[in-house]
N, C-alpha and C positions, 0 to 999 in steps of 0.2 A: 549717516555719520559712521565713524569707525567704532569698534567695540569699546575701546578705552573711554571715548567721549560719552557713549551711551551709559557706561558704567559710572562716570563722574556725574552725569545728569541724574542717575538714580539717587545718588547721595544728595545731590543739590535739591531735588524735589522732596526728599525726606527733611531737609532743613527748611524748605519752604512751608512744609506742612505745619510747622510751629505757628503759622498765622491763625490756625485753628485752635481756639483756646482749649478745647477739650483734649486735642493732641498734646499741646504744650503742657497741660496739667497732669497728664497720665504717663509716666515714663514707660510702662509696659506697652501702652497703646503706641507711643512714639517709636518703640522698637519694632512693633508689628508693621507700622506704616513704613519704616525704613526697609524692612525685609521685602514688603510688597512693591515699593517703588524701585528698589534694585532689581528685583526679578522681572517686574513689569517693563523696566526699560531695556531689558535684554530679550524678553519673550518673542517678539516677532522675528528675531534672528535665530530662533531655534531650528529653523529649516536648514541651518548650516549642516546638520546631520546628513543631509542628502548627498554631501560630498562622499560619504562612504559607499554610496551606490555607484554612482558615475558622474563625471563632469557635466555631461549633457542634461541629465536630470536636474543637477544642481543649478546649472545656468538658466534652464527653462523655468525653474520654480523659485529660486532665491528672490526674496522680497515680492513674491507673487501672492499666492493664496494666504500665507502667514501674516501679510500686511493688509489683507482685505477687510472689509466692514464685518463680515461674519466672524472672522478669526480675531478681530479686536474685541469683539464682545465676549468671544470664548476665553481669550487670555484674561480678561478683566474678572470674569466669573470664577475661573479656575484659580487664579493666583489670589484674588481678593477673598473668596469664600475659603479657600484652603488655609491661607495665612490666618484669617480670622479664627477658624476652628482650632488651629494648632496654638495659637499664641493668645488671642483676645477676642473671645466670641461676642462680648458685649459691644465691642467697637466695630462690628461688621460694617456698618454704614460708612464710617469714616475710612476704613480701610479700602472698601470698594471705590470710594471717591478718588483717593490718591492713587490706587492701582490704575484706575481709568485714565487719570491725568498722565501717569507715567508711560502707559501704552500708547496713547494718543500723541503724546510729545514725540516718542520714538518715530512713529509712522510719519508724522507731520515734517519732522526735521529731515527725514530721508527723501522727502520729495524735492528738497532743494538742491541735491547733488546730481551728478550726471547719470549715475546708476538708476536712480529713480525706484518706483514701486508700482504695484497694481492695486493702489489703495482704494479705488472705487468698484472693485469686483464686489458683487456679481453683476453690477449694472454695466460695466465695461471691463475688457481685459487689456485696455490700453496701458502701456507703460508711461507713467507720469514722471518726467525729470526736468526740473526747472533750471538747472545748470547755473546756480547761483552761489552755492556754498561748496567749497572743496570738501571731499569726504572726510579729510582730517583738517579742521580749521584751528590753527594755533591760538587764536583769540578766544574762541569758545572754550577750547580745552583749558588754557591757562587761567582764564578767569574763574572757572569752576574750581580749579585746584587751589587757587589763592583764597577763594571764599571758604573752602573746606578747611584750609589751614587756619584761618581766622576763627572759624567755628570751633575746631578741635582745641585750639589754644585758649578759647574763652575770651578772646579780645573783643568780640562783637557778638551780640545776641543773635540767634539764628533768624527770627522773623524779619527784623529790619535788614539784615544782611542779605538774605536770599530774595527778599522783595527787590532790593536794589540790583542784585545780580540779574535777575530775570527781566527787569525793566530795561537794563543796559543791553542785554541780549536781544530782547524784542527790538530795540532801536537799531541794533547792529543788523538784524535781519531786514529791516525796513530800508536802511541805508544801502545794503548790498543789492536788494532787489531793484531799488531806484537806479543804482549805479549800473547794474546789468542792463536795464532797459535803455538808459541813456547811452551807454557805450555801444550797444548793438546798433542803434541808429547811427552813431558816429562812425563805426567801422564801415557800415554800408555807405555812408556818404563819402568817406575817405577812399574807398575803393572805387566808387563811381568817379570821384574827382581825379584820382590817379590814372584810372583807365580811360577817362573821357568817354564813359558810357552813359547814354541818356537815362537808362533805368537799370535797376539791379537785375542780375541773371540768377535766379534762384533765391536762396535765403542764407543768412549768415547765423552761426551758432557761436556764442561765446562760452567758453568752458573755463571754470575757475581753476586757478593753481594755488599752491601754498602761499604764494605771494599775493598781497592785496592789490598790487599795482600791474600785475601781469596776468593776461588771459590768453589761453589757447583759442585760436580762431579756426572754425570749420566753414568753408564756403561750399554749400551743396548746390551745385549747378543744375539747371533745368534738364541738361542732357544725361544726368546721372553721374557725372564725374565731380571730383572734389578738389578743392585747393585747401592746404593746411598751412597755418602760419601762427603768428602771435601778435598781440597788441599790448603795448605798454604806453604811458601817457603820450598822446598825439603821434604814435609810431605804429604803423601797420606793415609787417613784414611777412611776405609769403615765402614759405620754406619748401613746399612740396606740392605737386600736382599728381593725381592718381585717377585712374578710371578702370572700370572692369573690362576684362577681355571677353570675347565672344567665341565660345568653343563648346562643342557637344559635351565634353567632360565636365564642364562647369554646370550645364543644365543637369546632367546626371547626378552630380554631387548634391543638388537640392534635395534629393530624395533620401539622402542619408541622415540618420537621426541626429548626428553631431551638428551637421550644418543646419538642419531644421531648428535646433535648439538656439543656435547663434541668431538666425534670421528671425526667430520668434522674439527674441530679446531686443535686437537692434534693427533699426531702419536705415543705418548709415554704414553700410558695408560695401566693400569692393572685392572683386575676385580676380584671381590670375591662375594660369595653368602652365605647367612645365612638363615637356614630354621627356620621358626617360627610356632607357632600353627596354624596360619591363611594362611600360604604360604611361600613367599620368600622375602628376601631383597637383591637386587643386587646392589653392589656399584662399581662404576668405579672411578678411580683416575688418575689424571695427575702427573706422578712421577717427572716432572721437578720442581714442586712447593713444595719441602719438607720444612716444617717449624716446628721446635720444635718437631720433630719426628712424624709429622703428614703430611697428604697430603690434604690441604684444598680446592683444586680445584677439585670438584667432580660432579658426576652424580649418582643419587640414584633412583631406582624404587622399590616401594613396590608392590608385586604381591600376588594373591591368588594361590591356588594349581594348577589352570588351566593356569597360567602365563598371567592372565588378570591383568592390572595395576590398582592399588588402589590408589596409590599417587606417586609423584615423585618430584624431585628437581634437578637443575643443577646450579653450580655457586661456589662462595667461601663460605664455611662454615666448621667449625671444627666438628669433630665427635660428640662431646658432644652436640653442638647446633643442629646438624642434627638429633640426637635422640630425642631431645626436639620437634623439628619441626615435625617430623614424628611419634611421640610417640603414637598418637591415634591408629596408624595402626600397631605398632610393638608389642604391649602387647598381 
């Protein structure tokens, strides 16, 4: 989820904590729990500081170790114990409990979007991304804001209010999960029917958008190429086809740390090479993030004729801005 939604969830879980009669009866403990849930709901994303080192380090590690099982335990202990010692030592058990809930809710909800996490490390470094909820979901965010307003104004008591909120949110997640499963099958059937193919060629990935009725679709074919399009009720439209080029410069680029970071994070990439007067430009793109006919999540290496890297970039950038950034080496 996005930072704002995690922040709203931190307040929401503080409101839910009023189901605990000890928290509800002790204002000081309630404040301590609120501090812990707000910080706990943000803690796994503290790895954002890696941006200050470089993009490759950030992309390779964001939502990785910081969302892993050992770090979840570490966040719970650091935040829970620290908050307790600073605000309410006698309520440590309650503070640790709600800190744990906040940290685990953060990691669990991040599994539902396309970016995903490495939540099962150290047992596996696989990226888990279920592609069910958009990174910013208007329904989840707006229902939290509404509930918080009702709480602040005193119109509804926090315990029943936030119990209702999280029951509704849980049902929403169940509905979106079921919808994703059903529509993935439907897209496959529609494509087979339209193409008159006896069986699917590869697999289909539905990616949520900010609209509940529209999904981006990626068809990862068995030959390594991709089709990209979109699905809305009973309509499957293919908008693009892309495949990787075969060139020594592309193979050489795999050794560059920026490209290694992109390939470590994503299994859905394509590459292309452009020859220039001074060498080559190798571009890799993650096909899951198509936006306005472009693929803004990229890794680019500018090379000389001997495949030595001159400049590089990895991260979010449009092709126009990419050319501006690397323009000195492209001319």
